[in-house]
C-alpha positions as CSV (number, residue, x, y, z in Angstrom):
1,X,148.8,147.5,154.0
2,X,152.1,149.2,153.0
3,X,154.8,147.1,151.9
4,X,157.5,146.8,154.5
5,X,160.9,148.3,153.3
6,X,164.0,146.2,153.5
7,X,166.5,147.2,156.4
8,X,169.5,144.8,155.3
9,X,171.5,144.9,152.1
10,X,170.9,141.3,151.3
11,X,171.9,139.5,148.0
12,X,168.1,139.7,147.0
13,X,168.1,143.4,147.4
14,X,167.1,144.8,144.1
15,X,168.2,148.2,142.4
16,X,165.5,149.6,139.9
17,X,166.5,150.2,136.3
18,X,168.5,153.5,135.8
19,X,170.7,155.1,133.3
20,X,173.6,154.4,135.7
21,X,172.7,150.7,135.8
22,X,172.5,150.5,132.1
23,X,176.1,151.9,131.8
24,X,177.2,149.4,134.5
25,X,176.2,146.4,132.0
26,X,177.5,148.3,129.0
27,X,181.1,147.9,130.3
28,X,181.1,144.2,129.4
29,X,181.5,142.7,126.1
30,X,178.7,140.7,124.3
31,X,180.0,137.2,125.1
32,X,180.5,138.2,128.8
33,X,177.0,139.7,128.8
34,X,175.4,136.4,127.3
35,X,177.4,134.3,129.8
36,X,176.0,136.3,132.6
37,X,172.5,136.4,131.4
38,X,172.3,132.6,130.7
39,X,173.4,132.0,134.2
40,X,170.9,134.3,135.6
41,X,168.1,132.6,133.7
42,X,168.9,129.3,135.7
43,X,169.9,130.8,139.1
44,X,167.0,131.0,141.6
45,X,168.4,134.1,143.3
46,X,168.4,135.8,139.9
47,X,165.2,134.4,138.7
48,X,163.8,136.3,135.6
49,X,160.1,137.6,135.2
50,X,158.9,135.6,132.4
51,X,155.4,137.0,132.3
52,X,154.0,139.2,129.5
53,X,154.9,142.8,129.5
54,X,152.4,145.7,129.1
55,X,153.5,145.8,125.3
56,X,152.6,142.2,125.1
57,X,149.1,142.8,126.5
58,X,148.3,145.7,124.4
59,X,149.5,143.8,121.2
60,X,147.3,140.8,122.0
61,X,143.9,140.5,120.5
62,X,140.5,140.5,122.5
63,X,140.2,136.6,121.8
64,X,143.8,135.6,122.8
65,X,145.8,135.8,126.0
66,X,149.6,136.1,125.8
67,X,151.5,133.3,127.1
68,X,154.6,133.4,129.5
69,X,157.9,133.2,127.8
70,X,159.8,130.0,128.4
71,X,163.5,129.7,129.5
72,X,164.3,128.2,126.1
73,X,162.6,130.9,124.2
74,X,164.5,133.6,126.4
75,X,167.8,132.0,125.8
76,X,167.2,131.9,122.0
77,X,166.0,135.4,122.0
78,X,169.3,136.6,123.6
79,X,171.5,134.5,121.3
80,X,169.9,136.1,118.2
81,X,170.5,139.7,119.4
82,X,173.2,141.5,117.5
83,X,174.8,143.9,120.0
84,X,175.5,144.2,123.6
85,X,173.2,147.4,123.7
86,X,170.5,145.1,122.4
87,X,171.1,142.7,125.2
88,X,171.0,145.3,127.9
89,X,167.8,146.6,126.5
90,X,166.1,143.3,126.7
91,X,167.2,142.7,130.1
92,X,165.7,145.9,131.5
93,X,162.5,145.6,129.1
94,X,161.6,142.0,129.7
95,X,163.2,139.5,132.0
96,X,164.5,141.8,134.7
97,X,162.3,144.9,134.2
98,X,162.0,145.3,138.0
99,X,165.8,145.8,138.3
100,X,168.9,143.8,139.3
101,X,169.8,142.3,142.6
102,X,173.0,143.0,144.5
103,X,174.1,139.5,143.6
104,X,173.8,140.2,139.9
105,X,175.6,143.5,140.1
106,X,178.6,141.9,142.2
107,X,178.7,139.3,139.3
108,X,178.9,142.0,136.6
109,X,181.8,143.8,138.4
110,X,183.7,140.4,139.0
111,X,183.2,139.5,135.3
112,X,184.8,142.7,134.3
113,X,187.7,142.2,136.7
114,X,188.2,138.8,135.2
115,X,188.1,140.3,131.6
116,X,190.4,143.1,132.4
117,X,192.9,141.6,134.9
118,X,195.1,145.0,135.0
119,X,192.0,147.3,135.8
120,X,192.8,147.6,139.4
121,X,195.9,148.3,141.5
122,X,196.7,145.7,144.0
123,X,198.8,145.9,147.3
124,X,200.4,142.8,148.9
125,X,200.3,142.6,152.9
126,X,201.5,139.9,155.1
127,X,199.8,138.5,158.1
128,X,201.6,138.0,161.3
129,X,200.7,136.8,164.6
130,X,200.1,139.1,167.4
131,X,203.5,138.6,168.9
132,X,205.2,139.5,165.6
133,X,206.1,136.1,164.4
134,X,205.1,134.8,161.0
135,X,202.5,132.1,160.8
136,X,203.7,128.7,159.5
137,X,202.1,125.4,158.9
138,X,198.8,124.8,161.1
139,X,199.2,128.6,162.4
140,X,198.2,129.9,159.1
141,X,194.5,131.2,159.1
142,X,192.0,128.6,158.0
143,X,190.2,130.7,155.3
144,X,186.5,129.9,154.7
145,X,184.7,132.4,152.6
146,X,181.3,132.2,154.4
147,X,182.8,132.4,157.8
148,X,185.0,135.3,156.8
149,X,182.3,137.3,155.2
150,X,180.0,136.7,158.2
151,X,182.7,137.7,160.6
152,X,183.3,140.9,158.5
153,X,179.6,141.8,158.4
154,X,179.2,141.6,162.2
155,X,182.4,143.7,162.8
156,X,181.1,146.4,160.2
157,X,177.4,146.2,161.0
158,X,177.2,149.3,163.3
159,X,179.4,151.6,160.9
160,X,178.3,150.5,157.3
161,X,176.0,148.1,155.2
162,X,178.3,145.6,153.3
163,X,177.4,143.2,150.6
164,X,180.0,140.5,150.2
165,X,180.5,138.4,147.1
166,X,183.3,135.8,146.6
167,X,184.5,133.6,143.8
168,X,187.5,131.3,143.2
169,X,189.8,132.7,140.5
170,X,189.6,130.4,137.5
171,X,193.4,130.0,136.8
172,X,195.1,131.2,140.2
173,X,195.0,129.6,143.5
174,X,193.3,132.3,145.5
175,X,189.7,133.5,146.3
176,X,188.5,136.9,145.4
177,X,186.1,138.7,147.7
178,X,184.2,141.8,146.6
179,X,182.8,144.1,149.3
180,X,180.1,146.6,148.2
181,X,180.3,149.3,151.0
182,X,177.4,151.7,151.8
183,X,176.2,154.1,154.5
184,X,174.0,152.4,157.1
185,X,170.9,154.4,156.1
186,X,169.2,154.8,153.6
187,X,169.7,151.7,151.4
188,X,171.1,152.5,148.0
189,X,169.1,152.9,144.9
190,X,171.9,153.2,142.4
191,X,175.0,150.9,141.8
192,X,177.9,151.8,144.1
193,X,180.7,154.1,142.8
194,X,184.2,152.7,142.4
195,X,185.5,154.2,145.7
196,X,182.8,152.1,147.7
197,X,183.9,148.8,146.3
198,X,186.8,147.0,148.0
199,X,188.4,143.8,146.7
200,X,190.4,141.2,148.7
201,X,192.3,138.4,147.4
202,X,193.2,135.6,149.7
203,X,195.9,133.1,148.4
204,X,195.6,129.4,149.3
205,X,197.8,128.3,152.2
206,X,199.7,131.7,152.2
207,X,200.2,134.2,154.9
208,X,199.7,137.1,152.5
209,X,196.5,139.3,151.6
210,X,196.1,141.2,148.2
211,X,193.7,144.2,148.5
212,X,192.8,147.2,146.4
213,X,193.6,150.9,147.7
214,X,191.3,152.4,150.2
215,X,189.8,155.3,148.5
216,X,187.1,156.2,151.0
217,X,186.6,156.0,154.9
218,X,184.5,152.9,154.6
219,X,187.1,151.2,152.6
220,X,189.7,152.0,155.2
221,X,187.5,150.6,158.0
222,X,187.1,147.5,156.1
223,X,190.7,147.1,155.6
224,X,191.4,147.5,159.3
225,X,188.8,144.8,160.0
226,X,190.4,142.1,157.8
227,X,192.8,140.7,160.5
228,X,189.9,140.7,163.0
229,X,187.7,138.7,160.7
230,X,190.6,136.2,160.0
231,X,191.5,135.7,163.7
232,X,190.1,133.1,166.0
233,X,189.5,132.9,169.6
234,X,193.1,131.3,170.3
235,X,195.0,133.0,167.6
236,X,195.2,136.9,166.6
237,X,196.6,138.2,163.5
238,X,197.8,141.6,162.3
239,X,198.7,143.0,158.9
240,X,202.1,144.5,157.9
241,X,203.0,145.8,154.4
242,X,205.4,144.2,152.1
243,X,206.1,147.3,149.9
244,X,204.8,145.4,146.9
245,X,202.2,146.6,144.6
246,X,201.1,145.6,141.1
247,X,198.4,145.9,138.6
248,X,197.7,142.0,138.2
249,X,197.2,139.3,140.7
250,X,199.5,137.2,138.6
251,X,202.4,139.4,139.5
252,X,201.6,139.2,143.3
253,X,200.9,135.3,143.2
254,X,204.4,135.0,141.4
255,X,206.0,136.6,144.4
256,X,203.7,136.1,147.5
257,X,201.9,132.8,146.3
258,X,201.5,129.6,148.1
259,X,203.2,126.8,145.8
260,X,206.9,126.2,145.8
261,X,207.3,127.7,142.2
262,X,205.7,130.9,143.6
263,X,207.8,131.6,146.8
264,X,208.8,135.0,145.4
265,X,212.5,134.2,144.6
266,X,213.3,136.6,141.9
267,X,216.4,137.3,139.9
268,X,219.1,134.6,139.9
269,X,217.5,132.8,142.6
270,X,214.4,132.0,140.5
271,X,215.9,129.0,139.0
272,X,215.7,127.3,142.3
273,X,212.1,128.1,142.6
274,X,210.9,126.2,139.5
275,X,209.0,123.0,139.6
276,X,208.5,120.5,136.7
277,X,210.4,120.8,133.4
278,X,213.5,123.1,133.8
279,X,213.8,122.6,137.5
280,X,217.2,122.9,139.0
281,X,218.2,120.0,141.4
282,X,220.4,120.6,144.5
283,X,220.8,123.0,147.2
284,X,221.7,126.8,146.3
285,X,223.8,126.9,149.3
286,X,226.0,123.9,148.5
287,X,229.6,124.8,148.2
288,X,231.2,123.2,145.3
289,X,234.9,123.4,144.3
290,X,235.5,125.3,141.1
291,X,236.9,123.2,138.3
292,X,240.0,124.1,136.4
293,X,239.6,126.1,133.3
294,X,241.0,124.5,130.2
295,X,242.6,126.2,127.3
296,X,239.6,125.2,125.1
297,X,237.1,127.1,127.6
298,X,239.5,130.2,127.3
299,X,239.4,130.0,123.5
300,X,235.6,129.4,123.5
301,X,235.2,132.7,125.8
302,X,237.5,134.7,123.5
303,X,235.5,133.5,120.5
304,X,232.2,134.4,122.0
305,X,230.8,137.6,121.0
306,X,229.9,140.5,123.4
307,X,226.3,139.8,122.8
308,X,226.4,136.1,124.0
309,X,228.4,137.2,127.0
310,X,225.8,139.8,128.1
311,X,223.1,137.3,127.6
312,X,224.9,134.8,129.8
313,X,225.3,137.5,132.4
314,X,221.7,138.3,132.2
315,X,220.8,134.7,132.6
316,X,222.9,134.5,135.7
317,X,221.4,137.6,137.2
318,X,217.7,137.2,136.4
319,X,217.6,133.5,135.9
320,X,214.0,132.1,134.8
321,X,212.3,135.4,135.8
322,X,211.8,138.8,134.0
323,X,211.0,137.5,130.7
324,X,208.4,139.4,128.5
325,X,205.0,137.9,128.4
326,X,205.5,135.7,131.7
327,X,202.3,137.4,133.1
328,X,204.2,138.5,136.4
329,X,205.6,141.9,135.5
330,X,205.7,145.0,137.7
331,X,204.6,148.3,136.1
332,X,206.3,150.7,138.6
333,X,209.3,150.2,141.0
334,X,210.3,153.2,143.2
335,X,213.6,153.2,145.2
336,X,215.0,156.0,147.4
337,X,218.9,156.0,147.5
338,X,220.1,157.4,150.8
339,X,223.7,156.9,150.7
340,X,226.6,159.0,151.9
341,X,228.6,160.5,149.2
342,X,232.2,159.4,149.0
343,X,234.3,162.0,150.5
344,X,236.3,164.0,148.2
345,X,234.7,162.5,145.2
346,X,233.6,165.3,142.6
347,X,230.1,165.5,141.4
348,X,229.8,165.2,137.6
349,X,228.2,168.2,135.9
350,X,227.7,171.5,137.2
351,X,226.1,172.1,140.8
352,X,224.5,175.3,141.5
353,X,226.6,177.3,144.2
354,X,224.8,178.1,147.3
355,X,225.4,181.6,149.0
356,X,227.6,181.3,151.9
357,X,225.2,183.4,153.9
358,X,222.5,181.0,153.3
359,X,222.7,179.6,156.7
360,X,222.7,182.8,158.8
361,X,219.9,185.2,159.8
362,X,219.5,188.9,159.4
363,X,222.2,189.7,162.1
364,X,224.7,187.1,161.1
365,X,223.7,184.5,163.6
366,X,223.3,180.8,162.6
367,X,219.9,179.8,161.7
368,X,218.1,177.0,163.6
369,X,219.2,173.7,161.9
370,X,222.1,175.1,160.1
371,X,225.3,173.0,159.7
372,X,227.7,173.4,162.5
373,X,231.5,172.8,162.5
374,X,232.9,169.6,163.9
375,X,235.1,170.4,167.1
376,X,237.4,167.5,166.2
377,X,237.8,168.5,162.7
378,X,238.5,171.8,160.9
379,X,236.3,170.6,158.0
380,X,232.5,171.1,158.2
381,X,230.3,168.1,157.9
382,X,228.5,169.8,154.9
383,X,230.1,172.7,153.1
384,X,227.6,175.0,151.5
385,X,229.6,175.6,148.4
386,X,231.0,172.1,147.8
387,X,228.6,170.0,149.9
388,X,230.0,166.5,148.3
389,X,233.5,167.1,149.9
390,X,232.0,167.1,153.4
391,X,231.9,164.0,155.7
392,X,228.3,163.4,155.7
393,X,226.6,164.7,152.5
394,X,223.8,162.5,151.5
395,X,222.1,163.5,148.2
396,X,218.4,162.8,147.8
397,X,218.1,160.5,144.8
398,X,214.9,158.8,143.8
399,X,214.8,156.1,141.1
400,X,211.5,155.3,139.4
401,X,211.3,152.7,136.7
402,X,208.1,152.4,134.9
403,X,206.8,150.3,132.0
404,X,204.7,147.1,131.2
405,X,207.3,144.9,132.7
406,X,209.9,146.9,134.6
407,X,212.4,143.8,135.4
408,X,212.0,142.5,131.9
409,X,213.0,145.9,130.5
410,X,216.0,146.1,132.7
411,X,217.1,142.5,131.4
412,X,216.7,143.7,127.9
413,X,218.9,146.7,128.8
414,X,221.5,144.4,130.3
415,X,221.5,142.1,127.1
416,X,221.8,145.2,124.9
417,X,224.9,146.4,126.9
418,X,223.0,149.8,128.3
419,X,223.5,148.4,131.8
420,X,226.4,146.6,133.4
421,X,224.7,143.1,134.4
422,X,227.5,142.5,136.9
423,X,227.3,145.8,138.7
424,X,223.5,146.4,138.8
425,X,222.0,146.0,142.4
426,X,219.7,143.2,143.5
427,X,216.6,145.5,143.6
428,X,217.0,146.0,139.8
429,X,216.8,142.2,139.2
430,X,213.7,141.4,141.2
431,X,215.5,139.5,144.1
432,X,214.1,141.8,146.7
433,X,210.5,141.3,145.8
434,X,209.5,145.0,146.4
435,X,208.1,147.7,144.4
436,X,209.0,150.4,146.9
437,X,212.0,150.6,149.1
438,X,214.9,152.5,150.5
439,X,218.7,151.7,150.0
440,X,221.2,152.4,152.9
441,X,224.7,151.0,153.2
442,X,224.5,149.4,149.8
443,X,221.3,147.2,150.8
444,X,217.6,147.7,150.7
445,X,215.9,148.0,153.9
446,X,213.6,145.1,154.9
447,X,210.7,147.1,155.9
448,X,209.7,150.2,154.0
449,X,207.6,151.3,157.0
450,X,210.4,151.5,159.3
451,X,212.2,153.6,156.7
452,X,209.3,156.0,156.8
453,X,208.5,156.0,153.1
454,X,205.6,153.7,152.6
455,X,202.0,153.6,153.6
456,X,199.3,151.9,152.1
457,X,197.1,155.0,151.6
458,X,199.9,157.2,150.7
459,X,201.1,154.6,148.2
460,X,197.7,154.5,146.5
461,X,197.7,158.3,146.0
462,X,201.2,158.2,144.6
463,X,200.0,155.5,142.2
464,X,197.0,157.7,141.0
465,X,199.4,160.6,140.5
466,X,201.9,158.3,138.9
467,X,201.1,159.1,135.4
468,X,201.9,162.9,136.1
469,X,205.3,162.0,137.3
470,X,208.4,161.5,135.3
471,X,210.0,158.3,135.0
472,X,212.2,156.2,132.7
473,X,210.5,153.7,130.5
474,X,212.3,150.2,130.7
475,X,209.9,148.4,128.5
């Protein structure tokens, strides 16, 4: 009787050995591989095949029968192997000669993510109630990984086969869920490509979600299913963007985490969001009467070097944040400046002169969309020859800062005197807690979506092409 083929992508579903599966394991270092193998040896769902191989049967004599390998012997054999290639070779030749289960493949991916924290791009989103209010206290979703994964599978079942796997982060207060997405039929025989793996990180007691870019239609469907899976019978949630992306979960937890020290207060406000040693007591909104400056203070200020003064200004603007090696750095900050140019102020440098007939058609008629003269004022809104002298000229200026730690680099520039620490805007100190934004009227807009400049999918595509775009390295 033929063996019945499985129809569901369960954790015990096994992928046969293949070159792709071998390369999948070779991404890990030898210590990480040994750690996983030792876990597999004692985990029932990953139980090894300790029976003799065909080579063992051929090598055995007529008067002897090869014995099964014990767990202790297998563990000792893996310990004595010299390289990770030898470890992978033994995995597919002996203990797991029939292949690896979906559970084991998920563990390999998760171990690689923990070994390389900056290997993925993460985007932060906020959960809001259906009526648009922010969930607080008991209105926060009660996240239970088992229930969440089960609900997500039920939602996606008609459209895709999904294998969930979750772990608690060893150092951060969050749970990482790995979702392997596949077409409903047929079941896969090879490990999933990168665009079919979707990660979601759920911080503890926080209204935020962190997830990787949606690089396939299945991943986009999965992201849209997240608020439904988190909703309950009496409370519905929706997801809105926070215009914040980073390469590490540490950077997102530092700004959108759950603890008091991780409320996202950046810049000068960061000193009031520090717990334990170095915490600042008191209310930042308290109004205190300024003390009179003494002559000794004036002499001290005069004696202080410019370097000390700049460092003091940097301490006031950045507080406890934006220090190299703090593990919460953003690699890219992009801000669009949409400010009206001050009337009459000359533009530094040379600006190309536009032809006076540029706004007219062949017969001298104004083109559709060309600038018109204001009836109440003789001067046009925008002069084609000197547009900066008009009343509403708005140059398109995009500022892109890139580096290993953007705000730490800006802080260093302030300390070195390259930037004026007293005049730089708040979005350059990290107070806004955004990596994408638009500035109008001297302030950054609260929502990048209402500004029409941010979309999760577009941000992922821009990030992928970020290496080809120019930007100033700040660190």
